[in-house]
C-alpha positions in Angstrom: -3.6 -12.1 15.1 -1.7 -9.7 12.7 -3.5 -8.8 9.3 -1.6 -9.6 5.6 -2.6 -6.7 3.2 -1.9 -7.6 -0.4 -2.2 -4.9 -2.6 -2.3 -5.1 -6.6 -2.1 -2.6 -9.3 -3.3 -4.7 -12.5 -4.9 -3.5 -15.7 -9.1 -3.7 -15.8 -9.1 -7.2 -17.3 -6.4 -8.9 -15.2 -8.2 -7.9 -12.1 -10.9 -10.1 -12.9 -9.0 -13.1 -13.3 -6.8 -12.6 -10.2 -10.6 -12.7 -8.2 -10.9 -16.2 -10.0 -7.5 -17.1 -9.2 -8.2 -16.3 -5.7 -11.3 -18.3 -5.9 -9.0 -21.1 -6.4 -6.0 -19.9 -4.3 -8.2 -19.0 -1.5 -9.2 -23.1 -1.1 -5.5 -23.5 0.1 -5.8 -20.7 2.7 -8.6 -22.3 4.1 -6.3 -25.0 4.5 -3.3 -23.6 6.3 -3.6 -23.7 9.6 -1.7 -20.5 9.9 -4.7 -18.5 8.2 -7.8 -17.4 10.4 -9.7 -15.7 7.3 -9.3 -13.8 4.4 -11.2 -11.2 1.8 -10.5 -10.1 -1.4 -11.8 -6.6 -2.8 -11.9 -4.2 -5.9 -11.5 -0.7 -5.4 -15.1 0.7 -6.8 -13.0 4.1 -8.4 -10.0 2.3 -10.2 -10.6 -0.9 -10.2 -7.7 -2.1 -11.3 -6.6 -1.6 -7.6 -7.5 -5.1 -5.6 -6.1 -5.5 -1.8 -6.2 -8.5 -0.1 -7.0 -9.2 3.5 -5.5 -12.2 5.0 -6.0 -12.6 9.0 -2.7 -14.6 9.9 -2.0 -16.3 13.7 1.3 -14.6 13.5 3.7 -12.9 11.0 6.7 -16.0 12.0 4.1 -18.3 11.7 3.3 -17.0 7.7 6.5 -16.9 6.6 8.1 -19.8 8.9 5.5 -21.9 8.9 2.5 -21.4 5.9 5.2 -20.3 3.4 7.4 -23.8 4.2 4.0 -25.9 4.6 2.3 -28.4 2.8 -0.1 -25.8 1.5 1.8 -22.8 -0.1 3.2 -24.4 -3.6 -0.8 -24.6 -4.8 -1.5 -20.9 -3.4 1.3 -19.8 -5.0 1.0 -21.5 -8.4 -2.8 -20.2 -8.3 -1.6 -16.9 -8.5 2.0 -16.5 -9.6 0.8 -14.5 -13.3 0.3 -11.8 -10.5 3.0 -11.7 -7.9 4.9 -9.1 -10.8 1.7 -6.7 -9.7 1.9 -6.8 -6.0 2.3 -2.8 -5.2 2.6 -3.7 -1.0 2.3 -6.9 1.2 3.0 -6.4 4.9 2.0 -7.6 8.3 -0.1 -5.0 10.2 -1.1 -5.4 14.1 -4.2 -5.0 15.3 -5.0 -1.8 17.6 -8.1 -3.0 19.3 -10.2 0.1 17.6 -12.8 -1.4 15.3 -16.4 -2.0 14.3 -18.3 -3.6 12.3 -22.3 -4.0 11.7 
C-alpha cells in the first residue's frame, strides 16, 4: 500500500467549496478498488491549506487502474475546479513507523 498526498492552496471560501466537492468525489473513490481509504483535512493555522490523504493499493494501480478506470471521470468532474490549486501531489511509501490511539 502507498499513500498519496494532495495539498491544495486555496482562498478561505474555496476551501469550504472543496470540502463539499470531496463529499461527492469521495463516493467515487469508495467505488474504486485501487482506493483503500481517504481523509480530507483543513489546516487549523491556515484554513486555505487543505490536504487529501488517499490510501492506494500501489502507485501503478492508481495511475494505470484508477485514472483509466470507470470511476475517474466522475471523481475528476467533482474536483475539476480545484485542480489548478494543487500545490503538491505525490505518492509515499509507508515505513512501518506509526501509532494511532
